All heavy atoms as an XYZ file, in Angstrom:
770
protein
N      92.921     21.009     18.795
C      92.528     20.860     20.172
C      92.380     19.369     20.482
O      91.652     18.660     19.814
C      91.212     21.604     20.399
C      90.868     21.758     21.828
S      89.411     22.801     22.210
C      88.994     23.643     20.724
N      93.081     18.886     21.482
C      93.076     17.478     21.850
C      92.123     17.231     23.010
O      92.177     17.931     24.020
C      94.494     17.023     22.256
O      95.378     17.272     21.169
C      94.525     15.566     22.602
N      91.266     16.246     22.838
C      90.385     15.858     23.932
C      91.208     15.250     25.063
O      92.280     14.691     24.836
C      89.355     14.843     23.455
C      88.327     15.416     22.515
C      87.282     14.390     22.127
O      87.410     13.206     22.395
N      86.234     14.862     21.468
N      90.675     15.343     26.268
C      91.325     14.793     27.455
C      90.478     13.656     27.993
O      89.258     13.799     28.147
C      91.474     15.882     28.520
C      92.088     15.438     29.851
C      93.562     15.080     29.669
C      91.923     16.540     30.885
N      91.120     12.536     28.272
C      90.455     11.409     28.926
C      90.927     11.367     30.368
O      92.123     11.492     30.640
C      90.804     10.077     28.234
O      90.368     10.149     26.871
C      90.142      8.899     28.923
N      89.987     11.184     31.267
C      90.284     11.063     32.692
C      89.833      9.690     33.152
O      88.722      9.252     32.846
C      89.545     12.140     33.524
C      89.967     13.548     33.113
C      89.732     11.906     35.028
C      91.394     13.909     33.427
N      90.706      9.007     33.880
C      90.344      7.767     34.555
C      90.573      8.013     36.038
O      91.702      8.242     36.476
C      91.180      6.569     34.060
C      90.801      5.311     34.824
C      90.986      6.373     32.560
N      89.484      8.024     36.785
C      89.552      8.282     38.223
C      89.122      7.025     38.962
O      88.036      6.496     38.721
C      88.649      9.450     38.600
N      89.987      6.534     39.837
C      89.694      5.350     40.650
C      89.445      5.790     42.081
O      90.272      6.478     42.679
C      90.859      4.370     40.599
C      90.953      3.683     39.261
O      90.196      2.772     38.981
N      91.864      4.147     38.421
N      88.298      5.376     42.610
C      87.891      5.734     43.958
C      87.659      4.447     44.725
O      86.904      3.575     44.272
C      86.583      6.563     43.941
C      86.746      7.816     43.073
C      86.142      6.921     45.348
C      86.102      7.701     41.719
N      88.297      4.317     45.870
C      88.117      3.153     46.732
C      87.447      3.607     48.024
O      88.017      4.393     48.781
C      89.452      2.485     47.046
C      90.079      1.811     45.852
C      90.871      2.522     44.971
C      89.867      0.459     45.619
C      91.441      1.911     43.860
C      90.435     -0.168     44.511
C      91.222      0.565     43.647
O      91.792     -0.047     42.552
N      86.244      3.109     48.250
C      85.503      3.452     49.467
C      85.950      2.564     50.616
O      86.335      1.403     50.408
C      84.006      3.249     49.228
N      85.890      3.101     51.817
C      86.051      2.250     52.995
C      84.894      1.257     52.976
O      83.772      1.609     52.578
C      86.007      3.088     54.276
C      87.204      4.002     54.390
O      88.298      3.699     53.934
N      86.996      5.159     54.994
N      85.146      0.023     53.387
C      84.140     -1.031     53.276
C      82.815     -0.674     53.933
O      81.755     -1.016     53.415
C      84.679     -2.348     53.834
C      85.834     -2.967     53.030
C      86.324     -4.235     53.702
C      85.415     -3.237     51.594
N      82.854      0.019     55.043
C      81.624      0.376     55.738
C      80.963      1.632     55.169
O      79.910      2.050     55.644
C      81.877      0.546     57.234
C      82.866      1.658     57.544
O      83.689      2.011     56.670
O      82.828      2.182     58.681
N      81.558      2.206     54.121
C      81.042      3.442     53.538
C      80.661      3.299     52.057
O      80.398      4.296     51.391
C      82.085      4.551     53.681
C      82.423      4.899     55.110
C      81.239      5.517     55.836
O      80.533      6.345     55.287
N      81.010      5.088     57.061
N      80.628      2.071     51.549
C      80.340      1.841     50.130
C      79.017      2.481     49.703
O      78.994      3.205     48.704
C      80.385      0.337     49.787
C      81.818     -0.190     49.933
C      79.852      0.087     48.377
C      81.934     -1.704     49.844
N      77.911      2.264     50.409
C      76.652      2.876     49.948
C      76.710      4.406     49.909
O      76.191      5.024     48.967
C      75.622      2.390     50.971
C      76.205      1.134     51.529
C      77.686      1.375     51.554
N      77.338      5.015     50.890
C      77.458      6.472     50.908
C      78.264      6.972     49.718
O      77.832      7.886     49.000
C      78.125      6.950     52.211
C      78.548      8.416     52.200
C      77.347      9.333     52.279
C      79.545      8.700     53.298
N      79.427      6.379     49.493
C      80.286      6.819     48.392
C      79.581      6.623     47.062
O      79.579      7.522     46.213
C      81.653      6.105     48.436
C      82.476      6.414     47.199
C      82.416      6.502     49.704
N      78.940      5.479     46.868
C      78.234      5.241     45.609
C      77.131      6.279     45.403
O      76.998      6.849     44.307
C      77.642      3.839     45.564
C      76.915      3.579     44.255
C      76.461      2.143     44.086
O      76.999      1.236     44.699
N      75.472      1.938     43.242
N      76.364      6.541     46.419
C      75.288      7.519     46.313
C      75.817      8.904     45.951
O      75.260      9.586     45.084
C      74.523      7.576     47.642
O      73.576      8.608     47.630
N      76.906      9.308     46.592
C      77.473     10.630     46.319
C      78.087     10.698     44.918
O      77.994     11.728     44.249
C      78.504     10.998     47.391
C      77.894     11.221     48.764
C      76.886     12.363     48.805
O      77.100     13.402     48.144
O      75.871     12.216     49.519
N      78.695      9.610     44.465
C      79.238      9.581     43.105
C      78.119      9.663     42.075
O      78.240     10.371     41.074
C      80.064      8.307     42.889
C      81.387      8.221     43.640
C      81.977      6.822     43.519
C      82.370      9.273     43.152
N      77.036      8.946     42.313
C      75.910      8.965     41.376
C      75.319     10.368     41.240
O      74.849     10.743     40.165
C      74.842      7.965     41.809
C      75.273      6.524     41.608
C      74.306      5.508     42.184
O      73.435      5.874     43.024
O      74.411      4.321     41.818
N      75.344     11.154     42.309
C      74.823     12.527     42.266
C      75.604     13.403     41.289
O      75.074     14.389     40.777
C      74.885     13.172     43.651
C      73.913     12.611     44.646
C      74.111     13.293     45.995
C      73.248     12.682     47.073
N      73.485     13.332     48.387
N      76.850     13.069     41.031
C      77.699     13.882     40.165
C      77.375     13.723     38.677
O      77.676     14.606     37.882
C      79.174     13.510     40.378
C      79.743     13.711     41.775
C      81.169     13.168     41.833
C      79.700     15.177     42.176
N      76.775     12.606     38.304
C      76.653     12.254     36.894
C      75.819     13.259     36.102
O      76.302     13.851     35.134
C      76.118     10.817     36.727
C      77.115      9.818     37.346
C      75.875     10.500     35.254
C      76.569      8.409     37.493
N      74.578     13.458     36.473
C      73.703     14.335     35.681
C      74.224     15.767     35.643
O      74.210     16.410     34.589
C      72.281     14.297     36.233
N      74.691     16.250     36.771
C      75.208     17.626     36.833
C      76.406     17.772     35.902
O      76.504     18.720     35.117
C      75.600     18.001     38.271
C      74.387     17.953     39.191
C      76.260     19.370     38.316
C      74.722     18.015     40.660
N      77.321     16.821     35.988
C      78.554     16.905     35.203
C      78.283     16.764     33.717
O      78.880     17.474     32.904
C      79.569     15.852     35.681
O      79.837     16.084     37.072
C      80.859     15.923     34.889
N      77.382     15.881     33.338
C      77.064     15.715     31.916
C      76.516     16.996     31.300
O      76.618     17.198     30.082
C      76.080     14.561     31.718
C      76.681     13.165     31.860
C      75.581     12.113     31.896
C      77.681     12.885     30.749
N      75.979     17.894     32.104
C      75.475     19.158     31.615
C      76.504     20.267     31.556
O      76.207     21.375     31.103
N      77.722     19.983     31.996
C      78.766     21.006     32.007
C      79.356     21.223     30.619
O      79.434     20.289     29.810
C      79.906     20.591     32.950
C      79.554     20.636     34.406
C      80.721     20.243     35.265
O      81.857     20.673     35.008
O      80.495     19.478     36.228
N      79.805     22.454     30.359
C      80.480     22.718     29.079
C      81.704     21.822     28.909
O      82.501     21.666     29.837
C      80.912     24.182     29.193
C      80.069     24.765     30.274
C      79.747     23.634     31.209
N      81.800     21.199     27.742
C      82.977     20.398     27.417
C      82.938     18.959     27.863
O      83.830     18.182     27.519
N      81.921     18.556     28.618
C      81.838     17.163     29.065
C      81.240     16.321     27.944
O      80.096     16.506     27.544
C      80.995     17.027     30.320
S      80.921     15.325     30.925
N      82.029     15.383     27.452
C      81.604     14.508     26.359
C      81.136     13.157     26.907
O      80.151     12.593     26.452
C      82.764     14.319     25.349
C      83.116     15.677     24.741
C      82.419     13.278     24.296
C      84.432     15.702     24.001
N      81.852     12.647     27.894
C      81.522     11.347     28.499
C      81.848     11.433     29.986
O      82.874     11.983     30.372
C      82.359     10.247     27.842
C      82.176      8.890     28.501
C      83.029      7.810     27.842
N      82.472      7.527     26.526
C      83.177      7.528     25.398
N      84.466      7.783     25.432
N      82.608      7.252     24.257
N      80.950     10.856     30.814
C      81.161     10.835     32.259
C      80.463      9.591     32.779
O      79.280      9.607     33.094
C      80.584     12.102     32.895
C      81.064     12.376     34.298
C      82.339     12.863     34.544
C      80.223     12.174     35.384
C      82.769     13.140     35.824
C      80.641     12.450     36.674
C      81.914     12.929     36.883
O      82.336     13.209     38.176
N      81.182      8.482     32.787
C      80.609      7.171     33.091
C      81.172      6.620     34.390
O      82.392      6.512     34.547
C      80.915      6.192     31.963
C      80.344      6.588     30.629
C      80.764      5.668     29.503
O      81.616      4.774     29.705
O      80.243      5.845     28.389
N      80.272      6.240     35.272
C      80.659      5.634     36.545
C      80.563      4.120     36.421
O      79.568      3.584     35.924
C      79.738      6.130     37.661
C      79.985      5.562     39.055
C      81.382      5.922     39.566
C      78.915      6.049     40.022
N      81.598      3.438     36.894
C      81.652      1.976     36.881
C      81.997      1.478     38.282
O      82.633      2.196     39.059
C      82.747      1.477     35.917
C      82.557      1.949     34.514
N      81.943      1.180     33.553
C      82.898      3.109     33.903
C      81.914      1.847     32.410
N      82.488      3.023     32.599
N      81.607      0.226     38.567
C      82.028     -0.428     39.810
C      82.649     -1.763     39.460
O      82.141     -2.497     38.599
C      80.857     -0.622     40.764
C      81.358     -1.156     42.128
C      80.350     -1.035     43.211
N      79.329     -2.050     43.037
C      78.275     -2.157     43.823
N      78.079     -1.321     44.806
N      77.398     -3.100     43.610
N      83.730     -2.069     40.124
C      84.465     -3.314     39.905
C      83.586     -4.513     40.259
O      82.994     -4.559     41.340
C      85.730     -3.285     40.777
C      86.691     -4.410     40.488
O      86.259     -5.579     40.400
O      87.896     -4.132     40.383
N      83.512     -5.488     39.364
C      82.698     -6.688     39.599
C      83.228     -7.553     40.732
O      82.471     -8.338     41.311
C      82.613     -7.530     38.322
C      81.805     -6.856     37.246
O      80.992     -5.988     37.509
N      82.052     -7.248     36.009
N      84.505     -7.444     41.038
C      85.110     -8.278     42.076
C      85.418     -7.523     43.357
O      85.809     -8.129     44.345
C      86.396     -8.928     41.543
C      86.099     -9.862     40.408
O      85.220    -10.716     40.494
N      86.810     -9.690     39.300
N      85.273     -6.211     43.343
C      85.569     -5.392     44.519
C      84.533     -4.274     44.603
O      84.686     -3.230     43.976
C      86.982     -4.814     44.415
C      87.369     -3.980     45.621
O      86.528     -3.793     46.526
O      88.508     -3.494     45.648
N      83.468     -4.478     45.376
C      82.391     -3.489     45.425
C      82.807     -2.139     46.009
O      82.068     -1.166     45.878
C      81.326     -4.158     46.291
C      82.054     -5.180     47.081
C      83.209     -5.632     46.232
N      83.978     -2.054     46.589
C      84.467     -0.789     47.145
C      85.192      0.053     46.096
O      85.527      1.206     46.349
C      85.392     -1.050     48.329
N      85.437     -0.528     44.916
C      86.208      0.149     43.862
C      85.271      0.711     42.798
O      84.577     -0.030     42.103
C      87.190     -0.848     43.237
C      87.996     -0.276     42.119
N      88.647     -1.081     41.220
C      88.268      0.999     41.734
C      89.280     -0.326     40.329
N      89.052      0.942     40.625
N      85.301      2.027     42.675
C      84.528      2.736     41.653
C      85.499      3.389     40.687
O      86.621      3.745     41.053
C      83.646      3.815     42.287
C      82.635      3.255     43.249
C      82.936      3.141     44.592
C      81.394      2.831     42.801
C      82.021      2.617     45.492
C      80.468      2.301     43.687
C      80.779      2.197     45.038
N      85.062      3.569     39.448
C      85.919      4.204     38.448
C      85.068      5.102     37.563
O      84.014      4.686     37.081
C      86.622      3.141     37.598
C      87.633      3.703     36.590
S      86.954      4.068     34.963
C      86.561      2.454     34.346
N      85.517      6.345     37.393
C      84.917      7.237     36.407
C      85.785      7.209     35.160
O      87.005      7.329     35.235
C      84.855      8.686     36.911
C      83.565      9.042     37.578
C      83.533      9.395     38.911
C      82.378      9.042     36.860
C      82.340      9.741     39.527
C      81.181      9.390     37.469
C      81.167      9.737     38.811
N      85.131      7.060     34.015
C      85.783      7.192     32.711
C      85.181      8.435     32.084
O      83.978      8.494     31.843
C      85.531      5.955     31.844
C      86.245      6.018     30.518
C      87.576      5.648     30.421
C      85.594      6.465     29.378
C      88.246      5.722     29.206
C      86.254      6.533     28.160
C      87.577      6.161     28.088
O      88.242      6.242     26.892
N      86.018      9.443     31.855
C      85.540     10.748     31.423
C      86.244     11.181     30.145
O      87.418     10.892     29.961
C      85.841     11.805     32.488
C      85.417     11.423     33.880
C      85.915     12.397     34.940
O      86.101     13.599     34.626
O      86.112     11.959     36.083
N      85.525     11.909     29.315
C      86.124     12.551     28.148
C      85.697     14.007     28.171
O      84.506     14.311     28.311
C      85.679     11.895     26.833
O      85.957     10.489     26.887
C      86.413     12.502     25.645
N      86.681     14.879     28.035
C      86.467     16.326     28.059
C      87.008     16.935     26.774
O      88.020     16.484     26.239
C      87.171     16.943     29.275
C      86.508     16.511     30.543
C      86.755     15.375     31.269
C      85.437     17.172     31.202
N      85.910     15.293     32.333
C      85.089     16.392     32.322
C      84.731     18.351     30.953
C      84.064     16.763     33.200
C      83.727     18.717     31.829
C      83.405     17.928     32.936
N      86.343     17.976     26.316
C      86.756     18.642     25.081
C      88.160     19.231     25.218
O      88.944     19.177     24.261
C      85.759     19.730     24.702
N      88.469     19.774     26.388
C      89.806     20.341     26.634
C      90.182     20.142     28.097
O      89.306     19.949     28.960
C      89.862     21.861     26.347
O      89.046     22.542     27.306
C      89.410     22.191     24.927
N      91.456     20.237     28.371
C      91.927     20.151     29.758
C      91.404     21.321     30.583
O      91.062     21.172     31.752
C      93.460     20.124     29.801
C      93.993     19.873     31.196
C      95.509     19.653     31.201
N      95.941     19.128     32.466
C      96.202     19.893     33.541
N      96.086     21.205     33.475
N      96.586     19.332     34.672
N      91.304     22.479     29.972
C      90.820     23.662     30.677
C      89.374     23.484     31.150
O      89.026     23.877     32.277
C      90.952     24.906     29.787
C      92.389     25.317     29.513
C      93.132     24.409     28.517
O      92.473     23.735     27.692
O      94.372     24.367     28.579
N      88.537     22.890     30.303
C      87.152     22.654     30.703
C      87.063     21.608     31.806
O      86.220     21.707     32.701
C      86.309     22.269     29.490
C      86.066     23.426     28.516
C      85.474     22.918     27.206
C      85.174     24.489     29.142
N      87.931     20.608     31.772
C      87.971     19.633     32.868
C      88.423     20.313     34.158
O      87.852     20.059     35.230
C      88.904     18.467     32.522
C      89.161     17.595     33.706
C      88.282     16.741     34.316
C      90.371     17.517     34.462
N      88.877     16.138     35.391
C      90.162     16.592     35.500
C      91.614     18.134     34.346
C      91.142     16.279     36.422
C      92.591     17.815     35.258
C      92.358     16.892     36.287
N      89.414     21.178     34.086
C      89.873     21.884     35.279
C      88.757     22.749     35.859
O      88.613     22.843     37.080
C      91.105     22.725     34.962
C      92.344     21.865     34.775
C      93.563     22.684     34.401
O      93.503     23.554     33.548
N      94.678     22.387     35.056
N      87.961     23.364     34.998
C      86.817     24.140     35.486
C      85.848     23.221     36.232
O      85.308     23.591     37.286
C      86.127     24.847     34.326
N      85.629     22.025     35.705
C      84.778     21.025     36.368
C      85.296     20.723     37.767
O      84.523     20.644     38.718
C      84.734     19.749     35.514
C      84.382     18.513     36.264
N      83.107     18.242     36.702
C      85.142     17.458     36.643
C      83.103     17.072     37.321
N      84.319     16.575     37.300
N      86.590     20.574     37.893
C      87.186     20.209     39.183
C      86.995     21.300     40.235
O      87.113     21.019     41.431
C      88.668     19.889     39.008
C      88.937     18.642     38.176
S      88.176     17.147     38.865
C      89.177     16.906     40.325
N      86.679     22.506     39.819
C      86.478     23.614     40.751
C      85.008     23.978     40.958
O      84.706     24.986     41.581
C      87.258     24.842     40.259
C      88.745     24.619     40.347
O      89.250     24.156     41.359
N      89.453     24.916     39.274
N      84.102     23.152     40.490
C      82.677     23.449     40.607
C      82.144     23.058     41.994
O      82.682     22.160     42.644
C      81.895     22.745     39.512
C      82.281     23.259     38.126
C      81.195     23.024     37.130
N      81.630     23.426     35.807
C      81.466     24.645     35.301
N      80.881     25.577     36.007
N      81.874     24.915     34.087
N      81.083     23.711     42.425
C      80.526     23.462     43.761
C      80.094     22.021     44.014
O      80.228     21.527     45.137
C      79.320     24.407     43.830
C      79.596     25.475     42.838
C      80.412     24.830     41.752
N      79.588     21.323     42.986
C      79.136     19.950     43.234
C      80.306     19.011     43.537
O      80.135     18.035     44.254
C      78.250     19.413     42.107
C      78.867     19.382     40.760
N      78.937     20.482     39.941
C      79.434     18.366     40.072
C      79.517     20.141     38.808
N      79.833     18.867     38.867
N      81.498     19.313     43.034
C      82.668     18.512     43.394
C      83.082     18.791     44.836
O      83.445     17.870     45.573
C      83.840     18.788     42.441
C      84.047     17.792     41.302
C      84.532     16.464     41.757
C      82.893     17.705     40.387
N      83.005     20.046     45.239
C      83.311     20.403     46.628
C      82.315     19.745     47.582
O      82.698     19.242     48.645
C      83.306     21.919     46.800
N      81.048     19.711     47.198
C      80.025     19.067     48.029
C      80.290     17.569     48.140
O      80.132     16.976     49.224
C      78.637     19.325     47.458
N      80.696     16.944     47.038
C      81.055     15.514     47.075
C      82.218     15.279     48.040
O      82.178     14.355     48.853
C      81.414     15.000     45.673
C      82.210     13.732     45.728
C      81.586     12.507     45.958
C      83.603     13.753     45.618
C      82.332     11.339     46.059
C      84.344     12.587     45.710
C      83.712     11.385     45.940
O      84.444     10.234     46.053
N      83.239     16.113     47.936
C      84.419     15.957     48.805
C      84.032     16.085     50.278
O      84.498     15.308     51.118
C      85.488     16.988     48.440
C      86.064     16.818     47.045
S      86.913     15.248     46.806
C      88.364     15.538     47.777
N      83.180     17.030     50.585
C      82.745     17.216     51.962
C      81.904     16.029     52.433
O      82.098     15.522     53.534
C      81.949     18.510     52.098
C      81.536     18.812     53.518
C      80.823     20.144     53.655
O      80.530     20.813     52.672
N      80.554     20.528     54.879
N      80.988     15.564     51.601
C      80.090     14.467     51.972
C      80.827     13.154     52.169
O      80.401     12.308     52.961
C      78.996     14.294     50.920
N      81.939     12.956     51.458
C      82.669     11.686     51.537
C      83.966     11.796     52.331
O      84.765     10.862     52.333
C      82.974     11.144     50.126
O      83.768     12.097     49.418
C      81.689     10.838     49.364
N      84.168     12.910     53.018
C      85.379     13.086     53.827
C      85.500     11.941     54.828
O      84.577     11.680     55.604
C      85.326     14.427     54.564
C      86.613     14.724     55.304
O      87.695     14.378     54.795
O      86.530     15.297     56.406
N      86.604     11.200     54.755
C      86.835     10.070     55.642
C      86.229      8.766     55.159
O      86.445      7.724     55.778
N      85.463      8.793     54.064
C      84.804      7.586     53.560
C      85.554      6.937     52.410
O      85.261      5.813     52.029
C      83.380      7.917     53.107
N      86.544      7.639     51.859
C      87.328      7.137     50.724
C      88.727      6.783     51.212
O      89.404      7.613     51.822
C      87.381      8.195     49.592
C      88.322      7.763     48.486
C      85.984      8.449     49.052
N      89.136      5.554     50.938
C      90.454      5.104     51.404
C      91.564      5.413     50.406
O      92.722      5.553     50.791
C      90.431      3.604     51.700
O      90.147      2.864     50.528
N      91.211      5.491     49.127
C      92.230      5.740     48.101
C      91.574      6.397     46.889
O      90.444      6.072     46.527
C      92.879      4.422     47.680
C      93.999      4.556     46.698
C      94.603      3.207     46.305
O      94.401      2.205     47.016
O      95.277      3.171     45.264
N      92.317      7.318     46.277
C      91.840      8.005     45.077
C      93.033      8.222     44.161
O      94.059      8.744     44.597
C      91.207      9.356     45.439
C      90.828     10.173     44.238
C      89.680      9.889     43.519
C      91.624     11.228     43.818
C      89.335     10.647     42.405
C      91.284     11.983     42.710
C      90.138     11.683     42.018
N      92.902      7.793     42.910
C      93.930      8.064     41.910
C      93.257      8.628     40.680
O      92.119      8.278     40.357
C      94.749      6.815     41.513
O      93.864      5.840     40.962
C      95.480      6.227     42.709
N      93.972      9.500     39.996
C      93.427     10.145     38.811
C      94.512     10.166     37.756
O      95.646     10.546     38.035
C      92.988     11.576     39.164
C      92.280     12.306     38.043
C      91.129     13.095     38.627
C      93.235     13.218     37.338
N      94.144      9.721     36.546
C      95.083      9.732     35.426
C      94.517     10.600     34.309
O      93.381     10.386     33.883
C      95.335      8.319     34.891
C      95.948      7.438     35.929
O      95.241      6.725     36.634
N      97.256      7.481     36.050
N      95.315     11.547     33.844
C      94.979     12.339     32.670
C      95.602     11.623     31.485
O      96.807     11.358     31.474
C      95.567     13.747     32.781
C      94.982     14.572     33.900
C      95.564     15.971     33.928
O      95.767     16.575     32.847
O      95.827     16.460     35.037
N      94.789     11.336     30.473
C      95.256     10.535     29.356
C      94.823     11.141     28.036
O      93.857     11.888     27.972
C      94.729      9.104     29.496
C      95.056      8.497     30.859
S      94.481      6.825     31.038
C      95.919      5.986     30.416
N      95.548     10.785     26.968
C      95.239     11.213     25.613
C      95.126      9.992     24.740
O      95.998      9.106     24.775
C      96.359     12.136     25.069
O      96.494     13.252     25.951
C      96.053     12.611     23.673
N      94.054      9.929     23.958
C      93.856      8.801     23.046
C      94.922      8.818     21.957
O      95.249      9.874     21.402
C      92.474      8.906     22.395
O      92.300      7.872     21.459
N      95.464      7.639     21.663
C      96.474      7.525     20.606
C      96.013      6.610     19.476
O      96.767      6.270     18.591
C      97.841      7.066     21.152
C      97.728      5.730     21.879
C      98.431      8.126     22.051
C      99.075      5.131     22.266
N      94.760      6.204     19.521
C      94.274      5.381     18.430
C      93.006      4.670     18.748
O      92.424      4.726     19.740
């Protein structure tokens, strides 16, 4: 069974940075308690306060997919609707 690494980049609209940060922070404790969540770390770019990044490690892709369908993710999406200018997500596998 191969662990899955997720790198998610979230760019807030400049006038919505505090809202997006607050909503992202709400996800941390809930997600860390989910089955299969090994690491769930939120970072902010030192040179661009609108750029947030989650670095995640999941036991399996299936458990990460279950996370993506949980109510707290839906609540985040609703709360930040129109406040995020760009979102990218990379599924990755460690090679060393």
